[in-house]
Every structure is written in C-alpha cells, then in structure tokens.
N, C-alpha and C positions, 0 to 999 in steps of 0.2 A: 597764590594766584592772582597774575595781571589778567583783567576781561576786556581786551582790546576791540573798542565801538566804533571807535572813525577812522579808518585807516589812512584815508584822504589829508585827515591831520595830525599822523604819524612822525611827519616830514618837517612842518613847522607852526603853524597859526595856532594851535594845541599848545605847544610846546612855551606861547608868548605870554597865555596865562597863569594863574598864579596857583596855589595848589588851590581844593577846596576839601573840606571836612560834609561829604553829604550828613545827612544826621535825620534821625526821627523817634518819638518818644509813643510810650501806650501807655496808660495814665487810667487813673479810676473814674474819672469824667469827667465830663465839660470845662468845667471851671473853678481853677487854682486858689481864686479868693474867696471860695467860698468849702476852702477843704478838699478840693481834687487832688491827688498825688500823681505826680508820675514812678510808675513801677517800672517801665522796664524803659533804659538808653541804647539805639545806637547809632553810632557813625562809620563810614570809612572814608577813605582818600579816592580822589580822581586824582593822578598825577600825570600830564603830558598830555592827556587825554583817555587815558587807562584810568579802569575803577579797578582797583589795587586792595581785592579781598584778602589779599597778605595784609594789610594794613587797616583792621579793620578794629573797633570796641564795641562789647557787647555785654551789657549788666547788667540782671536785675536787682530792685532796688522794692526793700524793704517799706511800706507809706505807711507803717505805724495806724491801720485803720482797716481795718473789712473794705475788702473788694468787693463794689455792690456786682451782681447778680447781669444786669445789663453788659456790665461793663466787662465778665468774667467770659457772655457768648460772644463779644469780636475780640479779645484777646487771646482768649484760652488762658490766663492765668491762674494759678490757684491763690486760693490765700495762705497752702502748704509749700507754692513753689516760691514764695518771697520771704515769710518768715524767717530766715534763717538767713538771710543776703544782710547788706548791709544798707544802714541808710544814706536818705539823701548826700545829707553833708557829708560823706565821703566821700559817694562817687561823683558827686558831680565835680571837684576840685578835679579827680582824674581827668575824668569827660572835655573840662576844658585843658588842663595836658594837650591830651591828645590831640586838639585840635587847633592848639595854640601857630599863630605865623600864618594858618589858612585861613579859606575865605568859609563859611559856614551855607549852608544849599540848604532847606525843606520844601514839602507843598504843604501848601495854608504855614506858609511860616509862623504866620500872625498866633496859631495856636499854640505853636511848639513856645514860640520865644515869650506869649504869656507865662508858661509854665516853667521859664527859665528862669524870669525877671522875678515869682511869687518864690522858688525852690532855692537859688541863690540864696537869699536873705537869710538863710539858716545855714548858710558855711561861714566857717569862720572867715578873716582876712578879708583883703581883697580879691576882686576876681575879674580878672579882663574878660570880655565878654566878643570875640569875634563879630567883625559885620556881617550877612544873612541875607543873601538874597532869595526870591520865593520862586520854585518852577510853578506853579499854578498861576503867579503873576505874570509871572510870561509867557504862560500861555494865554492866558487872557490877553494882553499886549498881541499876541501872534497870528492868533484864530479867535477875532473880536464876534464873530459872527457862528459862532457854535456857542451855546446856550451853558454846558455842563463841562467842568475844569476842573474836577477829582481825582485825583491817579486815579482810579479805574478806568475813565470814560478819556482821560489823557491818552491811559498808555494804550487803550485798546483802538484810538487813532490815531497812535505812531507805531502800531503791531509790534509791540512788544507782552511777551506773555507772563499773565500772572502769573506768580508762584502760588503754589497747592496752601502752603501756610502765610497767603495773607494777613494781614494783622499784626503781625507780627514786626517789632520794631526791622530786623538785620533786613528782611526780604522787603519791607515795604523801604530799607533806604536804598536796597538794589533797586528796586523800580526805578525813583526818583532820582539817580545817576544814572541810568538809561535814559530817560524822560528828558532831564539835562543834557545829555550829548545828543539824544535825536532831534531836540529844538533849536541847541545850537547852530546843527550842520542844517537842518530847514530853512532857520532862519538868518544865516550866513552873516553868524556874529564871529566877526574874526578879533574882538579884545576883550578884555576886562570892562572898561570904559561901557562899550555898546549893551555888553551882559546888564551893567549895572544902569543903563537909563531904562533898559526891557523887562528888567525882572524885578526892578526897585531896592535900593539900597534901606539896610537896615539897623540899626544898632543897640542895642542893651546900653541902658545907662550903667556905669558899673560903681 
C-alpha cells in the first residue's frame, strides 16, 4: 500500500528527489561499543513522495545476549521472541541490499548509524553503506526556537498521530517518514541538495 502524504508534490517536486529508505533500529541499550546489540531493524521506501508500505523490510535479530529489563520495557521485545531469529551477520547484508541505490533517513541518525557502523564489522565482505540524512537535524534547522526535537515532540508539532505500538521499529519508521514529508512541505524544500544542507549529510566509512 502506498500512503500519499503530499498531494501537491505528486506531480513534480517530489519526483525529482531520489528514493529514500527510512529506517530504525531497536537495541539492547544505548552504546554498541559497550556490547549493546540490534534486536530489530526496519525500513520502508519513499518513492516520488509516497510512503510505500509495500516496499518494507522488518526483521528481528538474535543479539546473542540477554535483553536487559530496561530495553524490554521500551520496545516490548523479549528474549524468547529473538531466540530463533538470525544473527546480525545474516540480517544486515539483507537490509543494505534492500536499501541499495537509495538515501537512508533516520531520526537521530547518529544513534542508528553508530550501531550499523559497529555491527557491520561482524559481516563478511565489503558492505557499501548508503548516505544518511537525519530528520532530527532537519527539525533543528527548521524550528531553531523549539527545545525538543525527539520523534514524539516533532510528530506532535506536525500533527502526526503516534501509533499504539510506538518503539517498535516499523511503526517508528512510518512516523519518521511522515515527519520527513511534512517537514519537506513546511520548509519548502525543493530538491535533494537543499535537503542535504538542512538535514546533514552523513555516510559511514565502508
């Protein structure tokens, strides 16, 4: 199913943008360099200004460690749910293949990219990581007088309804995609170069 957010972009401006892969990770904690792991990764594509839920990627990941109680309270993912799932060295190459030839979008991209940077070292072979732009940075650019730029605050500011299963990867991805398109509209962002300047251009070292 394709969710059209910006009717006025359906004819021209958004068709000049590249395809985006909006993604999110759920993790065992906050610091991948201290042993925290990805336990879920999801992505979906925005094509010509449409959120394409039919072009989505959702995978649970076996972190090969116990999920702390604190993380379970946030994402509601149990040890039993991931026990029989593939490990990250199988899942991450699949995700990067899904995102190939697109630009990644994440909210607070530094967090998710930090995990990708560490976790990709567990994968065999060369992995080319797409460019990534950050919707949190875009919010900071567009609304400099606002104090809060987390996903909940930005969504509320833009009139986007929070899903009941918030803090699972795919619902968070859908929220982020809606946030991106709303901010492109409100910011009168006309092309990818302008978006890069406002959302911060990031790329992992492959």
